N, C-alpha and C positions, 0 to 999 in steps of 0.2 A: 462317514469315512475318513480311515485312519486314526480311530477314535477321539478327533476333534468332534466338538457339541456343533450345533447349529448358530450357538451366541458367540461361540469363541470364529467362526468362521465369518459374522457380522462385523464381529469386532475389527477384526484382521482387516476387513473389506474397507473401514477408515483408511487403515495405514496405505491401503490400493489407490483410494480418493486423494488424499494427504500428495504421494507420489507423483499422482496426474497434473499436479501443479509442474511440477516437471518439466514435462511433457509440452503445458503450454507456453512454461517459459521458453523454450526450443524454437517453438513454434513463433515467437513473439520474436526472440533475438534472429531468425531470419528473416521476417521483414523489416525489423530495422537496418540490416547489414543493404537489404535491396531498397531501402530508404523508403517505405510503403508503411507509415507513423499511423494511419488507418487502423491497418491490420494491428501493427507493434501495440497498439494501447487496447486494439479489441482481444487479445489474447491474453496481456494482461489483467483486461477486466474479467475475463474469464478467470485468471490463477486467484483473482481477487474474491471472487465470488466461491470457489473453493475451500479459502481460504477462511471466509467468511462462517461456513459451514461445516468445517471438519471438525471444530472443536468442541461445538455442542454433539456433535452424534457423536466423539469420541468419550465425552463424559457420560452421554444417556446409555453407549452401547460397554460402561466400562473395560475400555481398549485396555488401560493399564493393569487392570486385574487378571485378564484373558491372556493379555502378552505383555507380560512383565519385563521380559529382555528387550523388547523392541523398543527403541525410544521414539514414541511419536513426538519429542518435543524437537529431539535435534534433528529429524527429519522436519519438522515444520521449519526449523532454522536456517536450514540450507536452503529450501525452497524459497522462504522470504528473502533471503541475501539476496537471489537472482532475481525476484519478482520486482520486490520494492526497491532492492538497488542498485545492482549490474547491469540490469536491462535499462531501467531509466536513462542513469547515466550515460550508458553505451547510445540510447538513441537521442541523446539532448546532445552529444558529440556529433554525431552523424547527421542533426540535423543544423547542425551549427547555427543554432536560434539566438545564440549572442554575440556571431562573430566566431571567426576559426581559433581565437586565442582563448578568451572569455566560457567559451563553451566547453574545451580542454579542460582548462583551467577548475571549472567547476565541477566536473565530472570526477576528476582527482581528487576534488575536495569531500564530495558525496562519497565514494566510495573506501576515503578512507577513514575518516569521520564516521561512517556508519560500519566498520568494519571492528573498530575501536566500540564502539555501543555494543554493540552483538554479544562482548564480551565482558561487559559490566552486570553484575548480576544482583544490582541494586536496580534495576529498570524497572522491575513490575513496584507497583503500589501496593498497599492493603483492601485500597477499593478496586483492585486490578488496571488499575490503571499504568500510565507509563510516566515514569521521571525522565522527564529530557524527553525532546523532539523522537517518539520513536520509527524515525530515518522511513518514513511512508511516501518517499522519494517518485514512487510511483504516481501516485494525485497531487503531490506538489508540481513535476513534470511534466504531466497530463495540464495542468492547471496554469503553466504558464503556457504552452502551447495555444489555448484555447484562446485566453483573456490577450497575451501575446506586448505584454508593457515591453518599456523599451529592452535592450541588450543592456544596460548599464543597472535599471532598476532589478529587473530579470536576476543579473548576478548579485548585486547585492540582498537581494532578497535569498537567494541560494547561501552566500556565507551567514546571513544572520540566523535561515534555520538551523545550519550546517552547527553553530556556533551553541544554539539552543540546546543542541542534543546535550551536551554538557553542565546543563542549568539545570537548577533543582526546580523545573518549573513543570505541571503535572499536565500530559493529556489525557484524554479518557480514550477508551477502546468501545465504538459503537453499542456492541453486543455484550459484554459482560460491567461494564461501570452499571452498577443500579440506576445512582443516582439523574434524573433526568432520561432515563433511559429510551421510552417512548418518544420524547421530540426529536432525541440526538440522531436515534435510526431513523424517525422520518425525514429530517436534513440529509442525513446522509442517502436515503431514498432519492430523494431532490437531486442531489449532488448525480446521485448513481443516474438517474433516468434523464435530465439535463447532458452527462457526458455521452450517454449514446445516441440520443440526439445530435450530438455533432460529430460524433461518427459516421449516423445517417447519412448526415446533409454531406459530408464530404466522401462519401463512399467511392465515389467515380471520379475525385479529384483527391489520392493518396499523397500527392505531394505538397497542400495543404492542409490545415485543420481549422481554416476561417470560418467564424460560425456565425449566427444570427446575435441580436445584439443580448435577445432575451435569453438564451442559450448564456452568457458570459456575464451578463446579469447573476442567472441559477448557481452558477460554477463560484462564481464569481464571492458571492452571499454567503452561500454554503459550507464553500471552504471555509470562509472568514470565520463560521461559527466554529466548525469541528477545529478550526487550527488555533481559537483562543476558547471554548466551553471549559476544560479543564483549571484552566488559569484564573478565570474568575471564579470555580467552584471552591479553589483553592485559597483563593484571597478572601472568600465569604466563610472558610472554615470547614466547607461539604467535603470536599476532599481530604486525605493526606498519603 
């Protein structure tokens, strides 16, 4: 049809898949505005899943070869800023998780520091990791909702994490970094499963994301692994 090959159509379908993240971002934003944080984080989780598969699909279907004038990287960055940064910051502000003023200040720190990070052309490492915290605020804010540390502890953690955005500490990409890929993917899978469990436990009470102790433990421990494994490998000289 119209002289476009089937392979090219499949390749463009990856762009459509990536763009669907914008719709999931919209649904998440609506939920956060309505203070329904279960649905808010559910749709952010769907967007995260899309972001996890569109890259490998794009490389497999050679999207850049078939559609060189359509920037998948730009499309991905636009949607990532919404789903990884802007909406989690808005959810944090809406929730008042740290109290009114700390929540507002933390949200401001998140959106400003992340915008600067996206402009840094050195953010990717040779091993396909990230130099500096890769603004995965969707995971950080969700973890704060689940684990529920004190307001001060939560605010300090946000500030320290934002500062790590500008420090040459390496964070792994669970899919693209080859070193310890299997255990890292397994840990990420455990984090995602525990996160889903937290939402299911609270599906009838969206005003609260309280969860069983085992969920807190899995979310906290797996999150700590994902947060620190890149730096540990960096210290061991395995990543650069």
